[in-house]
N, C-alpha and C positions, 0 to 999 in steps of 0.2 A: 504493499499499500504506499502510495507517495506521501511524502511530508507535505508537499504542496501539489495538488493535482492540476491537470491541464485546464480545467474550467476556471479555477482560481487564478492561474497564471494569465489566461486570456483576459479576464476582468481587470487584473492589475495593469496589464499592457495597455488596455483601453484607457484606463484612468490616467496612466502616465503620458500617453499620447495626447489626450485632451489637455493636460496641463502644459505640456511643451507647446502645443498648437496655440493655446491661449497666450502664452508668453512671447511667442515669436510670430504672431499673426501677420504682420507685415514685413517680415524679414525672411531670409533664406539661410538658416544657420548651417554650419558644417557639422555633421554628425561624425564623430570619431569612434569607431568600433574597436574595442580592445580584443585582439585575437588571442587565443582562438575561442575561448569560452563564451564570448558575447555574441557570436555570429547569429545564432538562432533568435535570441532575444532581440537583437538589433534589427534583424530582417522583419520580424513581426511588428516591432515599434515603428519603424519608418513607414510601413504600409498604412498604419493607423494614424500617423501624424497628419497626413493629407496636406502637407505644405511642400513647397519646392525646397528640397534640401540637397546639399552636396554631401557625399559620403567619402570618408577615407578610413584607412585601417592602419593600426599600429599593433605590432606584436610585442608582447612583454612576457616574460616568464620568471616566476618566483618559486614554483613548486617542484618542477622536475617530475620524478616518478613517485613522489611521496604524498602522504596526506597532510603534511605540514610544510609551511612556507620555509624556504631556505634563508630568508631574510635578505638575500641578494636579488636585485631586479636586473634582468638582462633584456635589452631591446633585441628582438629577433626580426623585426620588420619595421623600417622607417616610414614616417609619413610622407606623402607625395604633395599634398595640398599646401598652398600658401596661406597661412592663418592670419597674417598681418591685417589688423583692422576688422576682422571678421568675428561673428558670434559663433562660439563653439559649444557643442554638447557632447560630453564624453560618455559613452555608453559602456558600462562595466557589468559583468555577470554578477559577481560577488565581491563584497568588500569584507575581508577577514581581519587584517590588522590596520589597513590603511596605508601601509608601506608602499605598495605598488602605485596607488593613486598619488601619494606625496611625491614620489620619483617622477611620475608622468606629468604631474602639474608643473614641476620645475622645468621639464623639457618643453612643455606647451607654452609657458609664460615667456620663455626666451624667444618665441616666434611672434610675440606682440599681438595677440588676438584682442579684439575689442572687449570680449567677455568670455568666461569659461564657466559652464554649469555642468554638474555631474548627475548622471542618471545610473541607478544600480537596480538590478532585480532584487538582490538580497544584501542586507548589511548585517553582519554578525557582531558588530560593536555595540557598545552602550550608546544610547541616545546622547547626542551632543559631542561625540567624538569628532576629531578633525582628521582629514578634511571632511566637512559636512556634505552630505549628499542632498542635492536639491530636489531630485525626483526619485522616490524610493518605492519600490514594489512591496518588499516584505522585510521585517526586522525579525531575525532568528537568533537562537543560541549558537553555540560553538560546534554543532554537528558538521561533519564533512558531507557535502551534498554532490550528487551527480545527476545528470539528466538535463534536458533543455539547453544543451550545449556545454554544460559543465562535465568534466571528465575526471577519471582516475586513471592515470597512465594511458591516456588517449582512448579509453573505453567508456561507454555508456552516454555519450553525447546525444544519441538519437532518441533517448527516452522522452516522452512528451510531458512528463512531470518532473519534479525535483524529489529525489530519494535520498535518504540518509544512508551513509556507509558506516557500518560498525567497524571501528579500528581495533585491532588486537595488540595488546601491549607485548613488547619483546619478551620472550621467555614464557608467555602464557599461551596455552593451546586453546583453540576454538572458541 
């Protein structure tokens, strides 16, 4: 059974898209999809926004094959869009510690956009943590999630809901 099913995700995507559409009604923001985990969420979101948007992708990695962040963020694919003077909405699948977003915001601010807002499907941090997410689907605890684009060692991205993965402590069986 999913932690968050497809119907709840679809409703959240619609709510987030309406908020973004309202905030950018007469603008054409650049949507930056963080690869790889955000691609499913981002695709559904931009179809629901119903505005003229430009889209670009940036690849970042902080997990590798583990269920825990390495604490080190590595850019695996660079942006192609010119962000100078433009409104930017960053689409992230899940915010765990905020380290990846802090690193990414530093990179993006150097490109001199007019504004940057953050959209995340899930935030696992306490409310009020920095950087603050402007458009948030769900706030959840520390469970490791897969599905709807999120993976564990490149598996489970195709699931239409979000599922908790139970992690096993080293030295403990099953």
